[in-house]
C-alpha positions as CSV (number, residue, x, y, z in Angstrom):
1,M,48.8,-46.6,-57.1
2,S,48.5,-47.2,-52.6
3,A,47.9,-43.5,-50.8
4,D,51.2,-43.6,-49.5
5,S,53.0,-43.4,-53.1
6,N,51.1,-39.7,-52.9
7,R,52.4,-39.1,-50.1
8,E,55.1,-36.0,-49.6
9,H,57.7,-37.0,-46.6
10,V,58.2,-40.9,-45.6
11,R,56.2,-42.5,-43.3
12,I,56.7,-44.9,-41.4
13,Q,55.2,-47.9,-38.4
14,T,56.4,-46.5,-34.8
15,D,56.4,-47.8,-31.5
16,A,57.3,-44.2,-30.2
17,L,55.3,-42.5,-27.8
18,V,54.1,-38.7,-27.9
19,D,53.0,-35.9,-25.2
20,Y,50.5,-33.4,-25.8
21,T,49.1,-30.6,-25.2
22,G,45.7,-29.2,-26.6
23,T,42.2,-28.8,-24.6
24,E,44.2,-31.1,-22.2
25,V,47.2,-32.8,-21.6
26,L,48.2,-36.6,-22.1
27,L,51.2,-38.3,-21.3
28,F,52.5,-40.9,-23.2
29,H,50.5,-42.0,-26.5
30,K,52.1,-44.6,-28.8
31,I,52.7,-42.9,-32.4
32,E,51.2,-44.6,-35.0
33,N,53.0,-43.9,-37.2
34,L,55.1,-40.7,-38.1
35,S,57.1,-38.9,-41.0
36,L,58.2,-35.5,-41.8
37,G,54.9,-33.4,-42.2
38,G,53.3,-35.0,-39.2
39,L,52.2,-37.9,-37.0
40,S,49.4,-39.7,-36.0
41,I,48.5,-40.9,-32.6
42,F,46.3,-43.7,-31.0
43,S,44.4,-41.6,-28.3
44,A,41.9,-42.1,-24.5
45,T,40.3,-38.7,-26.2
46,V,41.1,-36.7,-29.2
47,E,40.6,-33.1,-30.2
48,P,38.4,-31.2,-33.5
49,E,40.1,-30.8,-36.2
50,G,42.2,-27.4,-36.2
51,T,43.0,-27.6,-32.6
52,Q,46.7,-26.3,-32.0
53,V,48.5,-29.0,-30.2
54,Y,51.9,-29.0,-28.6
55,L,53.9,-32.4,-28.9
56,S,57.4,-33.4,-26.6
57,L,59.1,-37.0,-29.3
58,N,61.1,-38.6,-26.7
59,F,64.1,-40.2,-29.5
60,P,66.3,-42.7,-26.2
61,D,68.4,-44.7,-29.6
62,L,69.6,-40.9,-30.6
63,N,69.8,-39.2,-27.0
64,A,67.2,-36.5,-28.6
65,S,63.9,-34.3,-28.7
66,V,61.9,-32.4,-30.0
67,E,59.1,-30.2,-28.7
68,L,56.8,-29.7,-31.5
69,E,53.6,-27.5,-32.9
70,G,51.2,-29.0,-34.8
71,E,47.6,-29.1,-36.2
72,V,44.7,-31.7,-35.5
73,V,44.1,-31.8,-39.6
74,W,41.1,-34.9,-38.7
75,S,40.2,-37.2,-36.0
76,R,38.0,-40.8,-35.2
77,D,35.7,-40.2,-32.2
78,Q,35.1,-44.1,-32.6
79,A,37.0,-46.8,-31.1
80,P,39.8,-47.0,-31.9
81,K,40.0,-43.2,-31.3
82,E,43.2,-41.6,-33.1
83,M,44.0,-38.1,-34.9
84,G,46.4,-36.6,-37.4
85,I,48.7,-34.4,-36.2
86,K,50.7,-31.9,-38.9
87,F,53.7,-29.9,-37.9
88,I,53.6,-26.1,-38.0
89,N,57.6,-24.5,-37.8
90,L,59.2,-27.4,-37.8
91,S,62.7,-26.0,-37.4
92,A,65.6,-27.5,-38.8
93,Q,67.6,-28.9,-35.7
94,D,63.7,-31.0,-35.2
95,E,63.8,-31.2,-38.7
96,E,67.6,-33.3,-38.1
97,I,66.1,-35.0,-35.5
98,L,63.0,-36.7,-36.9
99,T,65.4,-37.1,-40.5
100,R,67.9,-39.5,-38.3
101,Y,64.8,-41.1,-36.5
102,I,62.9,-41.9,-40.1
103,E,65.5,-43.0,-42.0
104,A,67.4,-45.4,-39.6
105,R,63.6,-46.8,-39.7
106,A,62.7,-46.6,-42.4
107,Q,65.0,-49.4,-44.3
């Protein structure tokens, strides 16, 4: 059984970009994977676990964007640097946009 089969949400690989604000403001970071629960990203710098971040995801093909709050749940400070962020207080509208994006790419 793979780790993905134990996940609560479908996780997709994507080349979408995210801007995030934590202790620094970082723009145009590649999303490694995305689900309704959160995302993981590659970054030149990473935030420590527990850091609250604000995310801006843009989906041009849906003509939509979402502004989300998240919390860093894991980070790797060795190359390739990356971190996992879980979404907090996801609104119904943001969840609907994320669902449309994920379902279109999960097929």
